[in-house]
C-alpha positions in Angstrom: 48.6 -14.9 -57.1 49.7 -13.7 -53.7 47.1 -12.4 -51.2 46.9 -8.7 -50.9 49.0 -7.5 -48.2 46.8 -6.1 -45.2 48.2 -2.7 -44.0 48.8 -2.1 -40.4 46.0 0.4 -40.4 43.5 -2.1 -41.8 44.6 -4.7 -39.2 44.2 -2.3 -36.3 40.7 -1.4 -37.7 39.7 -5.0 -37.9 41.1 -5.9 -34.5 39.4 -2.9 -32.9 36.1 -3.9 -34.5 36.3 -7.4 -33.2 37.2 -6.1 -30.0 34.3 -3.7 -30.0 32.0 -6.8 -30.6 33.5 -8.6 -27.6 33.1 -5.7 -25.5 29.5 -5.2 -26.6 28.7 -8.9 -25.8 30.2 -8.6 -22.4 28.3 -5.4 -21.6 24.9 -6.9 -22.6 25.5 -9.9 -20.5 26.5 -7.6 -17.5 23.4 -5.4 -18.0 20.9 -8.3 -18.1 22.6 -10.7 -15.5 24.8 -9.0 -13.1 22.6 -6.1 -11.6 19.7 -8.3 -10.5 21.9 -10.8 -9.0 23.7 -8.0 -7.0 20.6 -6.2 -6.2 19.0 -9.4 -4.7 22.1 -10.1 -2.6 22.2 -6.6 -1.2 18.5 -6.9 -0.4 19.1 -9.9 1.6 21.8 -8.1 3.7 20.8 -7.2 7.1 21.0 -3.3 7.5 22.9 -1.6 10.4 20.7 -1.4 13.4 21.5 1.3 16.1 19.2 1.6 18.9 19.6 4.1 21.6 17.8 4.5 24.9 17.5 8.2 25.9 16.3 10.0 29.1 13.0 8.5 30.6 9.8 10.4 29.9 9.2 12.7 32.8 6.0 12.4 34.9 4.2 9.8 36.9 1.0 7.7 36.4 -2.2 9.1 37.8 -5.5 10.6 37.0 -7.7 13.7 37.6 -11.3 14.5 37.1 -13.0 17.9 36.3 -16.7 18.5 36.3 -19.2 20.7 34.6 -22.9 21.2 34.6 -24.9 19.2 32.2 -28.6 18.4 31.8 -29.5 14.8 31.4 -30.1 13.1 28.0 -32.0 10.0 26.7 -31.1 10.2 23.0 -27.4 9.7 22.4 -25.1 10.0 19.3 -22.7 7.1 19.8 -20.9 7.9 16.6 -21.2 10.2 13.7 -18.6 10.2 11.1 -17.3 8.9 7.7 -15.8 5.5 6.7 -12.0 5.8 7.1 -12.4 7.9 10.1 -9.5 6.7 12.4 -11.7 7.2 15.6 -13.9 4.2 14.7 -11.0 2.1 13.3 -12.5 2.2 9.8 -10.7 0.3 7.2 -11.2 -0.7 3.6 -11.0 -4.4 2.8 -11.6 -6.4 -0.3 -12.1 -10.0 -1.3 -9.0 -12.4 -0.7 -7.5 -9.7 1.5 -5.4 -8.1 -1.2 -3.7 -5.0 -0.5 -4.0 -3.8 -4.0 -7.5 -2.4 -4.7 -7.3 -3.3 -8.3 -7.5 -6.9 -7.3 -11.2 -6.5 -6.6 -12.1 -3.7 -9.1 -11.8 -0.8 -6.8 -10.0 1.7 -9.2 -9.6 4.5 -6.7 -10.7 5.7 -3.2 -10.8 9.3 -2.5 -11.6 11.1 0.8 -13.8 14.1 0.5 -15.1 16.8 2.9 -18.4 14.9 3.5 -17.6 11.3 2.5 -15.4 8.9 0.5 -15.8 8.5 -3.3 -15.5 5.2 -4.8 -14.7 4.4 -8.5 -15.7 0.7 -9.3 -14.5 -1.0 -12.3 -17.7 -3.2 -12.6 -17.2 -6.6 -14.4 -13.2 -6.9 -14.6 -10.6 -9.2 -15.1 -8.3 -10.4 -12.3 -5.6 -12.7 -13.8 -7.4 -15.4 -15.7 -10.8 -14.8 -14.0 -13.5 -12.3 -14.2 -15.2 -10.8 -11.2 -17.5 -8.0 -10.1 -16.5 -5.2 -8.3 -16.8 -5.1 -4.4 -15.6 -2.7 -1.8 -15.9 -3.5 2.0 -15.5 -0.9 4.8 -15.6 -2.0 8.4 -15.6 0.1 11.6 -15.5 -0.7 15.2 -16.9 1.8 17.5 -17.5 0.7 21.0 -20.4 2.2 23.4 -22.0 1.4 26.6 -24.9 -0.6 26.1 -26.6 0.3 29.4 -30.4 0.4 29.4 -30.7 1.4 25.7 -34.1 0.7 24.4 -32.9 0.7 20.9 -29.7 1.4 18.7 -30.0 2.6 15.1 -27.3 2.2 12.7 -27.4 4.1 9.4 -25.3 5.2 6.3 -25.8 7.7 3.5 -25.2 6.4 -0.1 -25.2 8.8 -3.1 -24.9 6.9 -6.5 -23.2 9.2 -9.1 -23.1 6.8 -12.0 -23.8 2.9 -12.6 -25.9 0.5 -10.5 -24.8 -1.0 -7.2 -25.9 -3.1 -4.4 -25.3 -1.6 -1.1 -25.4 -3.8 2.2 -25.2 -2.6 5.7 -24.2 -5.3 8.3 -23.9 -5.0 12.1 -22.7 -7.4 14.8 -21.8 -7.2 18.5 -18.9 -8.4 20.4 -19.0 -9.5 24.1 -16.0 -7.8 25.8 -15.7 -10.7 28.3 -15.9 -13.7 26.0 -14.7 -12.3 22.8 -17.6 -13.8 21.0 -19.4 -12.1 18.2 -23.3 -12.1 17.8 -24.8 -13.1 14.6 -24.9 -10.6 11.9 -28.0 -8.4 11.0 -28.2 -6.7 7.7 -30.0 -4.7 5.3 -29.5 -4.3 1.5 -30.7 -2.2 -1.4 -30.2 -1.9 -5.0 -29.5 1.7 -6.1 -29.0 3.3 -9.6 -27.5 6.6 -10.6 -29.0 9.6 -9.2 -30.2 7.9 -6.1 -29.2 9.5 -2.7 -30.5 7.4 0.1 -29.9 6.4 3.8 -29.8 2.7 4.8 -31.0 2.2 8.3 -30.5 -0.9 10.4 -32.2 -1.2 14.0 -31.2 -4.5 15.6 -33.8 -5.7 18.0 -32.9 -5.5 21.8 -32.8 -9.2 22.0 -29.9 -9.3 19.3 -28.0 -6.7 21.3 -28.5 -8.7 24.6 -27.4 -11.9 23.1 -23.7 -11.5 24.0 -23.3 -8.2 25.6 -23.3 -9.3 29.2 -21.3 -6.1 30.4 -22.2 -2.4 30.4 -20.2 -1.8 27.2 -20.3 -3.5 23.8 -18.0 -3.4 20.8 -19.9 -3.1 17.6 -18.7 -4.1 14.0 -20.2 -2.2 11.1 -19.9 -3.5 7.7 -20.7 -1.6 4.5 -20.4 -3.3 1.1 -20.6 -1.7 -2.3 -21.1 -4.3 -5.1 -21.2 -3.5 -8.9 -21.4 -5.5 -12.1 -20.9 -2.3 -14.2 -18.6 0.8 -13.8 -19.9 2.8 -10.9 -19.1 5.9 -9.0 -20.6 6.1 -5.4 -20.0 8.6 -2.5 -20.3 6.9 1.0 -21.4 9.8 3.2 -22.2 10.1 7.0 -22.2 6.9 9.1 -24.1 7.3 12.5 -25.0 5.2 15.4 -27.9 6.6 17.6 -29.3 5.2 20.7 -32.5 5.8 22.9 -32.3 5.3 26.7 -34.8 4.6 29.3 -32.6 6.3 31.8 -30.9 9.7 32.1 -27.3 9.8 30.9 -24.4 12.0 31.3 -21.4 12.6 29.1 -18.0 11.2 30.6 -14.9 12.0 28.5 -11.7 10.0 28.8 -8.3 11.3 27.7 -5.4 8.7 27.9 -2.2 10.3 28.1 1.5 9.5 28.5 3.1 10.1 31.9 4.1 13.6 30.9 0.6 14.7 30.0 0.8 14.4 26.2 -2.5 12.8 24.9 -1.7 9.5 23.4 -4.5 10.0 20.7 -3.0 13.5 19.6 -0.5 11.1 17.9 -2.5 9.8 14.9 -0.8 6.4 14.8 -2.0 5.5 18.4 -5.5 4.7 17.1 -3.9 2.2 14.7 -2.2 0.5 17.6 -3.2 -3.4 18.1 -4.6 -6.1 16.2 -7.9 -4.3 15.5 -6.5 -3.6 12.0 -5.6 -7.4 11.5 -8.8 -8.9 12.5 -11.2 -9.9 9.6 -14.8 -9.8 9.1 -15.7 -13.6 8.9 -18.9 -15.6 9.5 -17.5 -17.1 12.7 -18.7 -15.9 16.1 -15.1 -16.3 17.6 -12.4 -14.5 15.9 -8.7 -14.8 16.6 -7.2 -11.7 18.1 -4.1 -11.0 20.2 -2.9 -7.5 20.7 -2.1 -4.6 23.0 -4.0 -1.2 23.1 -4.8 1.5 25.6 -8.2 0.8 27.3 -10.4 1.0 30.3 -11.9 -2.0 32.0 -14.8 -0.6 34.2 -17.3 -2.2 36.5 -20.5 -0.5 37.6 -20.2 -1.1 41.4 -24.0 -1.5 41.6 -23.7 -4.7 39.5 -20.3 -6.4 39.9 -21.0 -8.8 37.2 -21.1 -6.0 34.8 -17.3 -5.7 34.2 -16.5 -5.0 30.6 -13.9 -3.3 28.4 -14.3 0.2 27.0 -12.1 1.0 24.0 -11.0 4.7 24.0 -9.8 5.6 20.3 -9.5 9.3 20.3 -8.6 12.2 22.4 -11.3 13.0 25.0 -13.7 10.4 23.7 -17.1 10.7 25.2 -19.4 8.1 26.5 -22.8 8.6 28.0 -23.2 6.7 31.4 -26.1 6.5 33.8 -25.7 7.7 37.4 -23.6 5.5 39.6 -19.9 4.7 40.8 -17.6 3.0 38.3 -14.4 1.4 39.3 -11.7 -0.4 37.4 -8.3 -0.4 35.4 -6.9 1.9 33.0 -3.8 1.2 31.0 -2.4 -1.0 28.2 -4.5 -4.1 27.9 -3.5 -7.2 26.4 -6.5 -8.8 24.6 -6.4 -12.7 23.9 -9.2 -14.4 22.3 -7.9 -17.8 23.7 -7.6 -16.8 27.4 -9.6 -13.7 27.9 -8.1 -10.2 29.1 -5.0 -9.7 30.9 -4.2 -6.1 31.9 -0.5 -5.0 32.2 0.8 -4.1 35.6 1.8 -0.6 34.2 -1.9 0.5 34.5 -3.5 2.3 37.3 -6.8 1.8 39.3 -9.5 4.4 38.8 -12.9 5.3 40.2 -15.4 7.8 38.9 -18.8 8.9 40.2 -21.5 10.0 37.8 -24.1 12.2 39.5 -27.2 14.1 38.1 -26.6 17.2 36.1 -23.0 16.7 35.7 -20.4 16.1 32.9 -17.0 14.5 33.7 -13.7 14.8 32.1 -11.2 12.3 33.0 -7.5 12.6 32.3 -5.5 9.4 32.8 -1.7 9.2 32.7 -0.1 5.9 32.1 3.4 4.5 31.4 4.4 4.5 27.9 7.6 4.1 25.7 8.2 6.5 22.8 10.0 5.2 19.7 11.5 7.5 17.1 12.8 5.9 13.9 15.3 7.2 11.1 15.8 4.9 8.1 18.6 5.8 5.7 18.0 6.2 2.8 14.3 7.0 3.0 12.7 4.4 0.6 9.4 5.0 -1.4 8.0 2.3 1.0 9.3 0.5 3.9 7.1 -1.7 6.3 7.7 -1.2 9.9 6.2 -4.0 12.2 6.7 -3.9 16.1 5.8 -7.0 17.9 6.3 -8.2 21.6 8.8 -10.9 22.2 6.0 -13.5 22.0 5.0 -12.1 18.6 2.0 -10.1 19.7 1.8 -7.2 17.1 1.0 -3.7 18.1 2.1 -1.6 15.1 2.0 -2.5 11.3 2.7 0.8 9.6 4.7 2.2 6.6 7.7 4.4 6.9 8.1 7.2 6.3 5.7 8.1 8.9 3.2 10.7 7.6 1.3 11.7 10.7 3.8 11.6 13.6 7.6 11.5 14.2 7.2 8.8 16.7 5.1 5.8 18.0 3.8 5.2 21.5 4.3 1.6 22.6 3.3 -0.3 25.8 5.9 -0.2 28.6 7.3 -3.8 27.8 10.9 -4.6 28.7 11.7 -6.0 25.2 10.2 -5.8 21.7 10.9 -6.7 18.2 11.4 -4.1 15.6 11.0 -5.5 12.2 11.9 -3.5 8.8 11.0 -4.6 5.4 11.8 -2.6 2.4 10.0 -3.1 -0.9 11.3 -5.5 -3.5 9.6 -5.8 -6.7 9.0 -9.4 -8.1 8.0 -9.2 -11.8 6.5 -12.7 -12.1 4.2 -12.1 -14.9 4.1 -9.4 -17.5 0.2 -9.6 -17.6 -0.1 -8.9 -14.0 3.2 -7.0 -13.2 1.1 -4.3 -11.6 -0.5 -6.7 -9.2 2.6 -8.6 -7.8 5.1 -7.3 -5.4 6.8 -8.7 -2.3 8.7 -7.5 0.7 12.3 -8.1 1.2 13.2 -10.7 4.1 12.4 -8.9 7.3 15.3 -7.5 9.4 14.6 -8.0 13.2 16.3 -6.2 16.1 15.2 -7.1 19.7 15.3 -4.1 21.9 15.8 -4.2 25.6 14.8 -1.0 27.5 13.3 0.4 30.6 9.6 0.7 31.0 9.4 4.5 30.4 12.1 5.2 28.0 12.6 7.3 24.8 14.0 5.0 22.3 15.9 6.2 19.2 16.2 3.6 16.4 18.4 4.1 13.3 18.5 1.7 10.4 20.9 2.2 7.5 20.5 0.2 4.4 23.6 -0.8 2.1 22.6 1.6 -0.6 22.9 5.1 -1.3 20.8 8.1 -2.6 21.4 10.9 -4.7 19.1 13.6 -6.5 16.0 12.0 -5.1 16.7 8.5 -6.2 18.1 5.4 -4.3 20.6 3.3 -6.1 22.5 0.1 -5.1 25.6 -1.3 -6.7 23.7 -3.5 -8.9 21.9 -0.5 -10.6 25.1 1.6 -10.8 26.7 -1.3 -12.7 23.6 -1.6 -15.1 23.9 2.3 -15.8 27.6 1.7 -16.8 26.9 -1.2 -18.9 24.0 0.7 -20.6 26.1 3.8 -21.3 28.8 1.5 -22.9 26.1 -0.2 -25.2 24.6 3.0 -26.3 28.1 4.4 -26.8 29.2 1.5 -29.2 25.9 1.7 -31.2 26.1 5.5 -31.7 29.8 5.2 -32.5 29.1 2.6 -35.3 26.3 4.8 -36.7 28.6 7.8 -36.7 31.5 6.0 -38.4 29.0 4.9 -41.2 27.7 8.4 -41.6 24.2 7.1 -40.3 22.8 10.7 -39.7 24.4 12.2 -42.9 23.6 9.6 -45.4 20.3 10.7 -47.1 19.4 7.0 -47.9 19.9 6.1 -44.2 18.2 9.1 -42.6 14.6 7.7 -42.9 15.6 4.6 -40.9 16.8 6.8 -38.1 13.1 7.5 -37.3 12.3 3.9 -36.2 15.6 3.6 -34.5 14.9 6.7 -32.5 11.4 5.3 -31.5 13.1 2.1 -30.5 15.4 4.0 -28.0 12.4 5.9 -26.6 10.5 2.5 -26.0 13.7 1.0 -24.3 14.4 4.0 -21.8 11.1 5.4 -20.8 8.3 3.6 -18.8 5.7 1.6 -20.5 3.0 1.5 -17.9 2.3 3.4 -14.6 0.2 2.4 -11.8 -0.4 2.8 -8.0 -1.4 0.6 -5.2 -2.1 0.8 -1.4 0.3 -0.9 1.0 -2.4 -2.5 3.2 -0.8 -1.0 6.4 -2.8 1.2 8.7 -2.8 4.1 7.6 -2.2 3.1 4.0 0.5 4.5 1.8 0.0 5.0 -2.0 2.9 3.6 -4.0 3.4 4.7 -7.6 5.3 2.3 -10.0 6.7 3.2 -13.4 7.6 0.0 -15.3 10.5 0.0 -17.9 9.6 -3.4 -19.3 12.5 -3.8 -21.9 15.2 -3.2 -19.4 13.8 -5.2 -16.5 13.4 -2.0 -14.2 10.6 -0.5 -12.1 10.9 2.9 -10.6 9.1 3.1 -7.3 7.9 6.4 -5.8 5.6 7.9 -3.1 4.7 11.1 -1.5 7.1 10.9 1.4 10.2 8.9 0.3 12.9 8.8 -2.3 12.4 7.0 -5.6 13.5 3.4 -5.7 15.2 2.2 -9.0 14.9 -1.4 -8.7 15.9 -4.2 -11.4 13.2 -6.8 -11.8 13.5 -10.6 -11.9 11.6 -12.1 -15.1 10.6 -15.8 -14.7 9.7 -18.0 -17.6 8.0 -17.9 -20.0 7.8 -14.2 -20.0 11.5 -13.4 -20.4 11.2 -15.8 -23.6 8.3 -13.6 -25.0 10.3 -10.5 -24.3 13.4 -11.9 -25.9 11.6 -13.1 -29.0 9.1 -10.6 -29.7 11.2 -7.4 -28.6 15.0 -7.8 -28.1 15.5 -10.4 -31.0 14.2 -8.0 -33.7 15.9 -4.9 -32.1 19.0 -6.9 -31.6 19.1 -7.9 -35.2 19.1 -4.2 -36.2 21.8 -3.2 -33.8 23.8 -6.1 -35.1 23.6 -4.9 -38.4 24.8 -1.5 -37.2 27.6 -2.7 -35.1 28.8 -5.8 -36.8 28.0 -5.2 -40.4 28.8 -1.6 -40.2 25.7 -0.2 -41.8 22.4 1.2 -40.7 19.8 -1.1 -42.1 17.2 0.8 -44.6 13.9 -0.1 -45.8 14.8 -1.9 -49.1 17.3 -4.0 -47.2 14.5 -5.3 -44.9 12.8 -6.6 -47.9 15.9 -8.9 -48.6 16.0 -10.6 -45.3 14.3 -13.8 -43.9 10.5 -13.4 -43.9 10.3 -14.5 -40.2 12.8 -12.0 -39.1 11.1 -9.2 -41.0 7.6 -10.2 -39.5 9.4 -10.1 -36.0 11.0 -6.7 -36.6 7.8 -5.2 -37.7 5.4 -7.0 -35.6 7.1 -8.4 -32.6 7.3 -5.1 -30.5 3.8 -4.2 -31.5 2.6 -7.6 -30.0 4.5 -6.9 -26.8 2.8 -3.4 -26.8 -0.6 -4.7 -27.4 0.0 -7.2 -24.3 0.7 -4.1 -22.1 -2.0 -2.0 -23.6 -4.6 -4.7 -22.7 -3.8 -4.1 -19.1 -4.4 -0.4 -19.3 -7.6 -1.0 -21.2 -8.8 -3.2 -18.3 -8.2 -0.4 -15.8 -5.2 -1.9 -14.2 -2.7 0.6 -15.2 -2.1 4.0 -17.3 -0.2 4.2 -20.6 3.3 5.9 -20.4 5.3 7.2 -23.1 7.3 3.9 -23.6 4.2 2.0 -24.6 3.3 4.8 -27.0 6.6 4.5 -28.7 6.2 0.8 -28.9 2.8 1.0 -30.4 4.2 3.7 -32.8 7.1 1.6 -34.0 5.2 -0.1 -37.1 4.0 3.3 -38.1 7.4 4.7 -37.9 8.6 1.9 -40.2 5.9 2.7 -42.6 6.7 6.5 -42.6 10.4 5.6 -43.1 9.5 3.5 -46.2 7.2 6.3 -47.7 10.1 8.7 -47.3 12.7 6.4 -48.8 10.3 5.7 -51.8 10.0 9.4 -52.3 13.7 10.0 -52.3 14.1 7.1 -54.8 11.6 8.6 -57.1 13.3 11.9 -57.1 16.5 10.3 -58.4 
């Protein structure tokens, strides 16, 4: 018997279907393989640097003094403020020096009008280990020791919920030798409802241990430790001293040569390695940085020369009567070789007399740096170093507090730019792991008193508030093709019109929702000074993260999965979903519930439970407080109930027949 003759129409349909399968396979490979490779290559490409030196800043260095009547004081408030106040270089740290607060159980930090509110997770999981929560704040106010008879440090703590252990630590640093005194501390166990003030009064002998000059730099550490979930408000921190001599207020305002106060720019009090120097048990700590400062000597005691750190506009210090001479300008501080002042500073002399307050305005040479990054990423790290790798800025872009940065008047400096690149190493700690792209460095030569405009253009483009690169554009095109082929197959097979198939469209719709919406969301702090909060929405199945921040455009970034997690994702998620799509496209039918019962048991279990296992994997992160649930995860967890509902609907339809 001769085989049935195949009509030309049937042949075209068969070839067309086979071609469609080839196209689908190619699109799937393109979607999963090509975009990450292209995005990684683009991320390693040096952006276009354009640096322009504009007109020099007008004005000349110098200083002026104004006086006013002031009665003497012997009780002095050295510092009064709140943790994270910029004037005292407050900074939040946590163990292992992680930038993500979740690493050490600090779920949130909120500034309030009269304090900082901490939300601690208590006993929590970090990767494969469990830890208690710990938050550590440290501040660095400097003050004249003079003839203070005593100095009192205190902090107000209000425990709203939970039980916490609070420790207040203090140590002093010799501005000549860069050595720290031993720590003194006081601790207290507190519970919900407690509102107390911790007070620490180091003995005069402790203060005199290393403070050989007139001024001392203090380091205040406040640790909040909890084994259970807790909410705490850290209130006012104060440093109060009593003197045996009459003291008078002297305020210093360090300005640019045009008269603009350096510290009216909120980034100036972040300058220097103060933000990089960690609290350790060592008495000698590595530090190497530039910052505007005064180096003063009481002329009545020539051995009394010491450094006075000015960290805000018109910062006031209380001095005894006498004449003080010294240097004002950008000071290079090096723990290995002592202090070295730049030649751009000026010599000053001030005389404190009875019943007078002084206001000293000091103009020094500066460089002003303005930057424009195109496009404006959700998060880009800016590091500015001297040619010998001395760091003076470690900040995030876009700038949130000023349009420019003040720099010391060096002839050259390195400008380093790092954009965020997400590195999806482990599904179970995806929210914890990120890395910066390779840094892009531009060495800038300039005059000592210049305005510098820097432009950095990345090889990507932005549209509608989102940043795309070529890899992501290719992924979008491939994805549209995949969806189109699947929908066309469903349409050709009357998938949404056949009453026996309609119930199965419910779980298929849930699958689409789980693929194209984020599973989990979270945020992390960048670790710069000031810190930026970055928000991440993770689309687990399509290996994509959407990054966002308050000041930048949203970054859509393909992720790079490493073994074994890509295997788990393939077996537990894409294998069962791929099987269903194969039925639609290759076998030209939308699989229905009764057909599921005919397939291999392992495949059936994978279809029904695989996505659920992946969803529970992500849900565990959220239940441990590391992230929040998003719509994609809800859809993934609802997939099994959707199949059950579809079966109920199909059984009901069958009984009606």
